[in-house]
C-alpha positions as CSV (number, residue, x, y, z in Angstrom):
1,M,228.0,64.0,-1.6
2,I,225.0,66.2,-1.6
3,S,222.8,63.6,-0.2
4,A,225.2,63.0,2.8
5,V,225.2,66.8,3.5
6,T,221.4,67.1,3.4
7,S,221.2,63.9,5.3
8,Y,223.5,65.3,8.3
9,F,221.5,68.4,8.5
10,S,218.3,66.6,8.8
11,E,219.5,64.5,11.4
12,A,220.9,67.4,13.2
13,I,217.7,69.1,12.9
14,Q,215.9,65.9,14.3
15,E,218.2,65.8,17.2
16,L,217.6,69.4,18.3
17,E,213.9,68.6,18.6
18,L,214.8,66.0,21.2
19,V,216.7,68.4,23.3
20,R,215.3,69.7,26.5
21,W,215.8,73.3,26.5
22,P,216.1,75.2,29.9
23,T,213.2,77.6,30.9
24,R,214.0,81.3,30.7
25,R,214.4,81.4,34.6
26,Q,216.8,78.6,34.4
27,A,218.7,80.2,31.8
28,V,218.9,83.2,33.5
29,R,220.0,81.8,37.0
30,L,222.5,79.8,35.3
31,S,224.1,82.7,33.5
32,A,224.3,84.6,36.8
33,V,226.2,81.8,38.3
34,V,228.6,81.6,35.5
35,L,229.0,85.5,35.7
36,A,229.4,85.4,39.3
37,F,232.1,82.6,39.3
38,T,233.9,84.4,36.2
39,L,234.1,87.6,38.4
40,V,235.3,86.0,41.5
41,S,237.8,83.9,39.8
42,S,239.2,86.7,37.8
43,A,239.8,88.8,40.9
44,L,241.3,85.9,42.5
45,F,243.8,85.4,39.6
46,G,244.3,89.1,39.5
47,L,245.4,89.3,43.3
48,V,247.7,86.2,42.9
49,D,249.2,87.9,39.9
50,F,249.7,91.0,41.7
51,G,251.1,89.3,44.9
52,L,253.6,87.4,42.6
53,S,254.6,90.5,40.7
54,Q,255.3,92.2,44.1
55,A,257.3,89.5,45.4
56,L,259.4,89.1,42.2
57,H,259.9,93.1,42.2
58,F,260.9,92.7,45.8
59,L,263.3,89.8,45.1
60,L,265.0,91.5,42.2
61,S,265.5,95.1,43.8
62,A,267.0,93.4,47.1
63,T,269.5,91.5,45.2
64,L,270.6,94.7,43.3
């Protein structure tokens, strides 16, 4: 059991040494892309949510 755990971690470390890590510039650029996409998509979802809630409010107030 112990040898299986140590073998697992040893192999995981060996695999991490093979990873091609991004440069600092690439990491910053890709993080900016993710942040921009997140902000734009959350704004769009917020607008859709607001529009749908206003439509629902209009429909419910019109029938009463």
